[in-house]
FIKOLZA-1660 file (N, C-alpha, C; in steps of 0.1 Angstrom, whole numbers, plus 5000, padded with zeros to 4 digits):
% residues 185
   i   px   py   pz ch aa at
   1 5008 4988 5000  A  M  N
   1 5000 5000 5000  A  M CA
   1 5009 5012 5000  A  M  C
   2 5005 5023 4993  A  N  N
   2 5013 5034 4993  A  N CA
   2 5012 5043 5006  A  N  C
   3 5020 5052 5007  A  K  N
   3 5021 5060 5020  A  K CA
   3 5009 5068 5022  A  K  C
   4 5003 5073 5011  A  L  N
   4 4991 5082 5012  A  L CA
   4 4979 5073 5018  A  L  C
   5 4978 5061 5013  A  G  N
   5 4967 5052 5018  A  G CA
   5 4969 5049 5033  A  G  C
   6 4981 5047 5037  A  I  N
   6 4983 5044 5051  A  I CA
   6 4980 5056 5059  A  I  C
   7 4984 5068 5054  A  L  N
   7 4982 5080 5062  A  L CA
   7 4967 5083 5063  A  L  C
   8 4959 5080 5053  A  V  N
   8 4944 5082 5053  A  V CA
   8 4938 5072 5063  A  V  C
   9 4943 5060 5063  A  I  N
   9 4937 5050 5073  A  I CA
   9 4940 5054 5087  A  I  C
  10 4953 5059 5090  A  L  N
  10 4957 5063 5103  A  L CA
  10 4948 5075 5107  A  L  C
  11 4945 5084 5098  A  A  N
  11 4937 5096 5102  A  A CA
  11 4923 5092 5105  A  A  C
  12 4917 5082 5098  A  I  N
  12 4904 5077 5101  A  I CA
  12 4903 5070 5114  A  I  C
  13 4913 5062 5117  A  V  N
  13 4914 5055 5130  A  V CA
  13 4916 5065 5142  A  V  C
  14 4924 5075 5140  A  F  N
  14 4926 5085 5150  A  F CA
  14 4914 5093 5152  A  F  C
  15 4906 5097 5142  A  G  N
  15 4894 5104 5143  A  G CA
  15 4883 5095 5150  A  G  C
  16 4883 5082 5147  A  A  N
  16 4873 5073 5154  A  A CA
  16 4876 5073 5169  A  A  C
  17 4889 5072 5173  A  L  N
  17 4893 5071 5187  A  L CA
  17 4890 5084 5194  A  L  C
  18 4891 5095 5188  A  Q  N
  18 4888 5108 5194  A  Q CA
  18 4873 5109 5196  A  Q  C
  19 4865 5104 5186  A  T  N
  19 4850 5104 5188  A  T CA
  19 4846 5095 5199  A  T  C
  20 4851 5084 5200  A  V  N
  20 4848 5075 5212  A  V CA
  20 4852 5081 5225  A  V  C
  21 4863 5087 5225  A  N  N
  21 4868 5093 5238  A  N CA
  21 4859 5105 5241  A  N  C
  22 4854 5113 5232  A  A  N
  22 4846 5124 5234  A  A CA
  22 4832 5120 5240  A  A  C
  23 4827 5108 5235  A  Q  N
  23 4814 5103 5239  A  Q CA
  23 4815 5098 5254  A  Q  C
  24 4827 5093 5258  A  N  N
  24 4828 5088 5271  A  N CA
  24 4830 5099 5281  A  N  C
  25 4836 5110 5278  A  S  N
  25 4838 5121 5287  A  S CA
  25 4826 5128 5291  A  S  C
  26 4826 5135 5302  A  N  N
  26 4815 5142 5308  A  N CA
  26 4812 5154 5299  A  N  C
  27 4799 5155 5293  A  L  N
  27 4795 5165 5284  A  L CA
  27 4786 5175 5291  A  L  C
  28 4787 5177 5304  A  D  N
  28 4778 5186 5311  A  D CA
  28 4783 5200 5311  A  D  C
  29 4794 5203 5305  A  M  N
  29 4798 5217 5305  A  M CA
  29 4790 5225 5295  A  M  C
  30 4789 5238 5298  A  E  N
  30 4782 5247 5289  A  E CA
  30 4791 5254 5279  A  E  C
  31 4785 5257 5268  A  L  N
  31 4793 5264 5257  A  L CA
  31 4793 5279 5260  A  L  C
  32 4805 5284 5262  A  E  N
  32 4806 5298 5264  A  E CA
  32 4814 5304 5253  A  E  C
  33 4808 5314 5246  A  V  N
  33 4815 5321 5235  A  V CA
  33 4817 5336 5240  A  V  C
  34 4829 5340 5240  A  T  N
  34 4831 5354 5245  A  T CA
  34 4829 5364 5233  A  T  C
  35 4828 5376 5236  A  D  N
  35 4826 5387 5226  A  D CA
  35 4837 5387 5216  A  D  C
  36 4849 5385 5220  A  E  N
  36 4861 5384 5211  A  E CA
  36 4859 5373 5201  A  E  C
  37 4855 5361 5206  A  E  N
  37 4853 5350 5197  A  E CA
  37 4842 5352 5187  A  E  C
  38 4831 5359 5192  A  K  N
  38 4820 5362 5183  A  K CA
  38 4825 5371 5172  A  K  C
  39 4833 5381 5175  A  I  N
  39 4839 5390 5165  A  I CA
  39 4847 5382 5155  A  I  C
  40 4856 5373 5160  A  I  N
  40 4864 5365 5151  A  I CA
  40 4856 5356 5142  A  I  C
  41 4845 5350 5147  A  L  N
  41 4837 5341 5139  A  L CA
  41 4829 5350 5129  A  L  C
  42 4824 5361 5133  A  F  N
  42 4817 5370 5123  A  F CA
  42 4826 5375 5112  A  F  C
  43 4839 5379 5116  A  S  N
  43 4848 5384 5106  A  S CA
  43 4852 5373 5096  A  S  C
  44 4854 5361 5102  A  G  N
  44 4857 5350 5093  A  G CA
  44 4846 5346 5083  A  G  C
  45 4834 5347 5088  A  F  N
  45 4822 5344 5079  A  F CA
  45 4821 5355 5069  A  F  C
  46 4823 5368 5072  A  T  N
  46 4823 5379 5063  A  T CA
  46 4834 5377 5052  A  T  C
  47 4846 5374 5056  A  I  N
  47 4857 5372 5047  A  I CA
  47 4853 5360 5037  A  I  C
  48 4848 5350 5042  A  A  N
  48 4844 5338 5034  A  A CA
  48 4833 5343 5024  A  A  C
  49 4823 5350 5028  A  V  N
  49 4813 5355 5018  A  V CA
  49 4819 5364 5008  A  V  C
  50 4827 5373 5012  A  L  N
  50 4834 5382 5002  A  L CA
  50 4843 5374 4993  A  L  C
  51 4850 5364 4998  A  G  N
  51 4858 5356 4989  A  G CA
  51 4850 5349 4978  A  G  C
  52 4839 5343 4983  A  I  N
  52 4830 5336 4973  A  I CA
  52 4824 5345 4963  A  I  C
  53 4820 5357 4968  A  S  N
  53 4814 5367 4958  A  S CA
  53 4825 5372 4948  A  S  C
  54 4837 5374 4952  A  L  N
  54 4847 5378 4943  A  L CA
  54 4851 5367 4933  A  L  C
  55 4850 5354 4938  A  F  N
  55 4853 5343 4929  A  F CA
  55 4842 5342 4919  A  F  C
  56 4830 5344 4922  A  L  N
  56 4819 5343 4913  A  L CA
  56 4819 5355 4903  A  L  C
  57 4824 5366 4907  A  A  N
  57 4824 5378 4899  A  A CA
  57 4837 5380 4892  A  A  C
  58 4846 5370 4892  A  R  N
  58 4859 5372 4886  A  R CA
  58 4859 5376 4871  A  R  C
  59 4849 5370 4864  A  D  N
  59 4848 5373 4849  A  D CA
  59 4845 5388 4847  A  D  C
  60 4837 5393 4855  A  I  N
  60 4833 5407 4854  A  I CA
  60 4844 5416 4858  A  I  C
  61 4851 5413 4869  A  I  N
  61 4862 5421 4874  A  I CA
  61 4874 5420 4864  A  I  C
  62 4877 5409 4859  A  L  N
  62 4889 5407 4850  A  L CA
  62 4885 5407 4836  A  L  C
  63 4875 5414 4832  A  R  N
  63 4870 5413 4818  A  R CA
  63 4881 5417 4808  A  R  C
  64 4882 5409 4798  A  K  N
  64 4893 5412 4788  A  K CA
  64 4888 5423 4779  A  K  C
  65 4897 5432 4775  A  K  N
  65 4894 5443 4766  A  K CA
  65 4893 5438 4752  A  K  C
  66 4883 5442 4745  A  T  N
  66 4881 5438 4731  A  T CA
  66 4886 5450 4722  A  T  C
  67 4886 5448 4709  A  S  N
  67 4890 5459 4700  A  S CA
  67 4880 5470 4701  A  S  C
  68 4868 5467 4704  A  Y  N
  68 4858 5478 4705  A  Y CA
  68 4861 5486 4718  A  Y  C
  69 4865 5480 4729  A  D  N
  69 4868 5488 4741  A  D CA
  69 4880 5497 4739  A  D  C
  70 4889 5494 4730  A  K  N
  70 4901 5502 4728  A  K CA
  70 4898 5515 4719  A  K  C
  71 4887 5514 4712  A  K  N
  71 4883 5526 4703  A  K CA
  71 4875 5535 4712  A  K  C
  72 4879 5548 4713  A  E  N
  72 4871 5557 4721  A  E CA
  72 4862 5566 4713  A  E  C
  73 4865 5567 4700  A  E  N
  73 4857 5577 4692  A  E CA
  73 4844 5572 4687  A  E  C
  74 4840 5560 4690  A  L  N
  74 4828 5554 4684  A  L CA
  74 4816 5560 4691  A  L  C
  75 4806 5564 4683  A  Q  N
  75 4794 5570 4689  A  Q CA
  75 4786 5560 4697  A  Q  C
  76 4786 5548 4692  A  S  N
  76 4778 5538 4699  A  S CA
  76 4784 5535 4713  A  S  C
  77 4796 5537 4715  A  K  N
  77 4802 5535 4728  A  K CA
  77 4798 5546 4738  A  K  C
  78 4795 5558 4733  A  K  N
  78 4790 5569 4741  A  K CA
  78 4776 5566 4746  A  K  C
  79 4767 5561 4738  A  D  N
  79 4754 5559 4742  A  D CA
  79 4750 5545 4746  A  D  C
  80 4760 5536 4746  A  K  N
  80 4760 5522 4751  A  K CA
  80 4750 5513 4743  A  K  C
  81 4747 5517 4730  A  T  N
  81 4738 5508 4723  A  T CA
  81 4745 5496 4717  A  T  C
  82 4758 5497 4715  A  F  N
  82 4765 5486 4710  A  F CA
  82 4765 5474 4719  A  F  C
  83 4767 5477 4732  A  E  N
  83 4766 5466 4742  A  E CA
  83 4753 5459 4743  A  E  C
  84 4742 5467 4740  A  K  N
  84 4729 5462 4741  A  K CA
  84 4726 5451 4730  A  K  C
  85 4731 5454 4718  A  Y  N
  85 4728 5445 4707  A  Y CA
  85 4740 5436 4702  A  Y  C
  86 4752 5439 4707  A  H  N
  86 4764 5431 4703  A  H CA
  86 4771 5426 4716  A  H  C
  87 4772 5414 4717  A  S  N
  87 4780 5409 4729  A  S CA
  87 4791 5399 4724  A  S  C
  88 4800 5397 4732  A  D  N
  88 4811 5388 4728  A  D CA
  88 4807 5374 4725  A  D  C
  89 4796 5369 4732  A  W  N
  89 4792 5355 4730  A  W CA
  89 4781 5354 4721  A  W  C
  90 4775 5365 4716  A  G  N
  90 4763 5364 4707  A  G CA
  90 4766 5358 4693  A  G  C
  91 4778 5359 4688  A  D  N
  91 4781 5355 4675  A  D CA
  91 4780 5339 4673  A  D  C
  92 4784 5332 4684  A  D  N
  92 4784 5318 4683  A  D CA
  92 4772 5312 4690  A  D  C
  93 4762 5320 4694  A  Y  N
  93 4751 5315 4701  A  Y CA
  93 4742 5307 4692  A  Y  C
  94 4737 5296 4697  A  E  N
  94 4727 5288 4689  A  E CA
  94 4717 5283 4698  A  E  C
  95 4705 5282 4693  A  E  N
  95 4694 5277 4701  A  E CA
  95 4697 5262 4705  A  E  C
  96 4692 5258 4716  A  L  N
  96 4694 5244 4721  A  L CA
  96 4687 5235 4711  A  L  C
  97 4693 5225 4706  A  G  N
  97 4688 5215 4697  A  G CA
  97 4687 5220 4683  A  G  C
  98 4693 5231 4679  A  Q  N
  98 4693 5236 4666  A  Q CA
  98 4707 5235 4659  A  Q  C
  99 4715 5226 4663  A  R  N
  99 4729 5225 4659  A  R CA
  99 4730 5216 4646  A  R  C
 100 4724 5221 4635  A  G  N
 100 4726 5213 4623  A  G CA
 100 4720 5199 4623  A  G  C
 101 4708 5198 4629  A  N  N
 101 4701 5186 4630  A  N CA
 101 4690 5185 4621  A  N  C
 102 4692 5189 4608  A  T  N
 102 4682 5188 4598  A  T CA
 102 4682 5174 4593  A  T  C
 103 4671 5171 4585  A  K  N
 103 4670 5158 4579  A  K CA
 103 4682 5156 4569  A  K  C
 104 4686 5166 4561  A  E  N
 104 4697 5165 4552  A  E CA
 104 4710 5162 4559  A  E  C
 105 4712 5169 4571  A  D  N
 105 4724 5167 4578  A  D CA
 105 4725 5153 4584  A  D  C
 106 4714 5148 4588  A  K  N
 106 4713 5134 4594  A  K CA
 106 4716 5124 4583  A  K  C
 107 4710 5126 4571  A  E  N
 107 4713 5117 4559  A  E CA
 107 4728 5118 4556  A  E  C
 108 4734 5130 4556  A  F  N
 108 4748 5131 4552  A  F CA
 108 4757 5123 4563  A  F  C
 109 4754 5125 4576  A  R  N
 109 4762 5118 4586  A  R CA
 109 4760 5103 4584  A  R  C
 110 4748 5098 4582  A  D  N
 110 4746 5084 4580  A  D CA
 110 4753 5079 4568  A  D  C
 111 4753 5086 4557  A  A  N
 111 4760 5082 4545  A  A CA
 111 4775 5081 4547  A  A  C
 112 4781 5091 4555  A  V  N
 112 4795 5091 4558  A  V CA
 112 4799 5079 4567  A  V  C
 113 4790 5077 4577  A  N  N
 113 4793 5066 4586  A  N CA
 113 4792 5052 4580  A  N  C
 114 4783 5051 4570  A  N  N
 114 4782 5038 4563  A  N CA
 114 4790 5037 4550  A  N  C
 115 4798 5046 4548  A  Y  N
 115 4806 5046 4535  A  Y CA
 115 4798 5045 4523  A  Y  C
 116 4786 5052 4523  A  E  N
 116 4777 5052 4512  A  E CA
 116 4775 5066 4505  A  E  C
 117 4785 5074 4508  A  L  N
 117 4784 5088 4502  A  L CA
 117 4786 5087 4487  A  L  C
 118 4776 5091 4480  A  P  N
 118 4777 5091 4465  A  P CA
 118 4787 5101 4460  A  P  C
 119 4793 5098 4448  A  N  N
 119 4802 5108 4442  A  N CA
 119 4794 5117 4433  A  N  C
 120 4791 5129 4439  A  Y  N
 120 4782 5139 4431  A  Y CA
 120 4789 5144 4419  A  Y  C
 121 4803 5144 4419  A  Y  N
 121 4810 5149 4408  A  Y CA
 121 4808 5140 4396  A  Y  C
 122 4807 5126 4398  A  E  N
 122 4804 5117 4387  A  E CA
 122 4790 5118 4383  A  E  C
 123 4781 5121 4392  A  I  N
 123 4767 5122 4388  A  I CA
 123 4764 5133 4379  A  I  C
 124 4771 5144 4382  A  I  N
 124 4769 5156 4373  A  I CA
 124 4779 5155 4361  A  I  C
 125 4790 5148 4363  A  G  N
 125 4799 5146 4352  A  G CA
 125 4809 5157 4351  A  G  C
 126 4815 5162 4362  A  V  N
 126 4825 5172 4362  A  V CA
 126 4836 5167 4371  A  V  C
 127 4848 5174 4369  A  S  N
 127 4859 5171 4378  A  S CA
 127 4858 5177 4392  A  S  C
 128 4866 5172 4401  A  K  N
 128 4865 5177 4415  A  K CA
 128 4869 5191 4416  A  K  C
 129 4877 5196 4407  A  D  N
 129 4881 5210 4409  A  D CA
 129 4873 5219 4399  A  D  C
 130 4861 5215 4395  A  A  N
 130 4853 5223 4386  A  A CA
 130 4848 5236 4392  A  A  C
 131 4847 5246 4384  A  A  N
 131 4842 5259 4389  A  A CA
 131 4827 5259 4390  A  A  C
 132 4821 5267 4398  A  P  N
 132 4807 5267 4400  A  P CA
 132 4799 5270 4387  A  P  C
 133 4804 5278 4378  A  D  N
 133 4797 5280 4366  A  D CA
 133 4797 5268 4357  A  D  C
 134 4808 5260 4357  A  E  N
 134 4809 5248 4350  A  E CA
 134 4799 5237 4355  A  E  C
 135 4798 5237 4369  A  I  N
 135 4788 5227 4375  A  I CA
 135 4774 5231 4371  A  I  C
 136 4771 5244 4372  A  K  N
 136 4758 5249 4368  A  K CA
 136 4754 5246 4354  A  K  C
 137 4764 5248 4345  A  K  N
 137 4761 5245 4331  A  K CA
 137 4759 5230 4328  A  K  C
 138 4767 5222 4334  A  K  N
 138 4766 5208 4332  A  K CA
 138 4753 5202 4338  A  K  C
 139 4749 5208 4350  A  F  N
 139 4736 5204 4356  A  F CA
 139 4725 5207 4347  A  F  C
 140 4725 5219 4342  A  R  N
 140 4713 5223 4333  A  R CA
 140 4712 5214 4321  A  R  C
 141 4724 5210 4315  A  E  N
 141 4723 5201 4303  A  E CA
 141 4717 5188 4307  A  E  C
 142 4722 5182 4319  A  L  N
 142 4717 5169 4323  A  L CA
 142 4702 5170 4327  A  L  C
 143 4698 5181 4333  A  A  N
 143 4684 5183 4337  A  A CA
 143 4675 5183 4325  A  A  C
 144 4679 5190 4314  A  K  N
 144 4671 5190 4302  A  K CA
 144 4670 5176 4296  A  K  C
 145 4680 5168 4297  A  K  N
 145 4680 5155 4291  A  K CA
 145 4672 5145 4300  A  K  C
 146 4673 5146 4313  A  T  N
 146 4667 5136 4322  A  T CA
 146 4654 5140 4328  A  T  C
 147 4649 5152 4326  A  H  N
 147 4637 5157 4333  A  H CA
 147 4625 5148 4329  A  H  C
 148 4617 5144 4338  A  P  N
 148 4606 5134 4335  A  P CA
 148 4596 5140 4325  A  P  C
 149 4594 5153 4324  A  D  N
 149 4585 5159 4315  A  D CA
 149 4590 5158 4300  A  D  C
 150 4603 5158 4299  A  K  N
 150 4610 5158 4286  A  K CA
 150 4611 5143 4281  A  K  C
 151 4615 5134 4289  A  T  N
 151 4619 5121 4285  A  T CA
 151 4607 5111 4284  A  T  C
 152 4596 5114 4292  A  K  N
 152 4584 5106 4293  A  K CA
 152 4588 5092 4298  A  K  C
 153 4599 5091 4305  A  K  N
 153 4603 5078 4311  A  K CA
 153 4602 5080 4326  A  K  C
 154 4604 5069 4333  A  N  N
 154 4605 5070 4348  A  N CA
 154 4619 5075 4352  A  N  C
 155 4622 5087 4350  A  S  N
 155 4635 5092 4353  A  S CA
 155 4635 5101 4366  A  S  C
 156 4624 5100 4374  A  E  N
 156 4623 5108 4386  A  E CA
 156 4634 5106 4396  A  E  C
 157 4638 5093 4397  A  E  N
 157 4648 5089 4407  A  E CA
 157 4662 5095 4402  A  E  C
 158 4665 5094 4389  A  K  N
 158 4677 5100 4384  A  K CA
 158 4677 5115 4386  A  K  C
 159 4666 5122 4384  A  M  N
 159 4664 5136 4385  A  M CA
 159 4666 5140 4400  A  M  C
 160 4661 5133 4409  A  T  N
 160 4662 5136 4423  A  T CA
 160 4677 5135 4427  A  T  C
 161 4684 5125 4422  A  E  N
 161 4698 5123 4425  A  E CA
 161 4706 5135 4419  A  E  C
 162 4702 5139 4407  A  L  N
 162 4709 5150 4401  A  L CA
 162 4707 5163 4408  A  L  C
 163 4695 5165 4413  A  N  N
 163 4692 5177 4421  A  N CA
 163 4699 5178 4434  A  N  C
 164 4700 5166 4441  A  K  N
 164 4708 5165 4453  A  K CA
 164 4722 5168 4451  A  K  C
 165 4728 5163 4440  A  A  N
 165 4742 5165 4437  A  A CA
 165 4744 5180 4434  A  A  C
 166 4735 5187 4427  A  Y  N
 166 4737 5201 4424  A  Y CA
 166 4735 5209 4437  A  Y  C
 167 4726 5205 4445  A  E  N
 167 4724 5213 4458  A  E CA
 167 4737 5213 4466  A  E  C
 168 4744 5202 4467  A  V  N
 168 4756 5201 4475  A  V CA
 168 4767 5208 4468  A  V  C
 169 4769 5206 4455  A  L  N
 169 4781 5212 4448  A  L CA
 169 4779 5227 4446  A  L  C
 170 4767 5232 4445  A  S  N
 170 4765 5246 4442  A  S CA
 170 4767 5255 4455  A  S  C
 171 4765 5249 4467  A  D  N
 171 4767 5256 4479  A  D CA
 171 4781 5255 4484  A  D  C
 172 4788 5266 4486  A  K  N
 172 4802 5266 4489  A  K CA
 172 4805 5258 4502  A  K  C
 173 4798 5261 4513  A  E  N
 173 4800 5254 4526  A  E CA
 173 4797 5239 4525  A  E  C
 174 4786 5236 4519  A  R  N
 174 4782 5222 4518  A  R CA
 174 4793 5214 4509  A  R  C
 175 4797 5221 4499  A  R  N
 175 4807 5214 4490  A  R CA
 175 4820 5212 4497  A  R  C
 176 4825 5221 4505  A  E  N
 176 4837 5220 4513  A  E CA
 176 4836 5208 4523  A  E  C
 177 4824 5207 4530  A  R  N
 177 4822 5196 4539  A  R CA
 177 4821 5183 4532  A  R  C
 178 4815 5183 4520  A  Y  N
 178 4814 5171 4512  A  Y CA
 178 4828 5166 4507  A  Y  C
 179 4836 5176 4503  A  D  N
 179 4849 5172 4498  A  D CA
 179 4858 5167 4509  A  D  C
 180 4856 5171 4522  A  R  N
 180 4863 5167 4533  A  R CA
 180 4861 5152 4535  A  R  C
 181 4848 5147 4533  A  Y  N
 181 4845 5134 4537  A  Y CA
 181 4844 5124 4525  A  Y  C
 182 4845 5130 4513  A  L  N
 182 4844 5121 4501  A  L CA
 182 4857 5113 4500  A  L  C
 183 4855 5100 4498  A  K  N
 183 4866 5090 4497  A  K CA
 183 4866 5086 4482  A  K  C
 184 4876 5091 4475  A  V  N
 184 4877 5088 4461  A  V CA
 184 4887 5076 4460  A  V  C
 185 4883 5065 4454  A  D  N
 185 4892 5053 4452  A  D CA
 185 4900 5054 4440  A  D  C
% end
């Protein structure tokens, strides 16, 4: 056993012996607290409350200065409207449960986890480094060819797949996320 364990066991045994000894001794004495002891207890309690208050308010007391705080000539700083509508934490604030949990995001995560992510570049017929205008042009060509109203065949599934590919590749953020997870063999 390590030294700390032995020390803890000895402390527990010593405390138990003290408790037994205190129960056996005569407890008929009255508790007398002098005025000086009351002052010491009250000041100790006051210091503890102040310490806890300062600990809880440390973020306000030690607030970091932002670039806005350093500029003194701003009109909004004089009438304090900036603080009312712009805070340091407001930019990344999101409602609880609203963190990208749409149906499309869930389908994307499932496809990535199951290694079933389709290659949208092949569906549209462009290279991975194609420009947005090239993707748009190629999508329109394929849409004209495969649209169910034009072909009179059951091409709805192919058109849905084509639309999904265009949705992802035409949006810059979604395309970057898609490229990150696309595994090209």
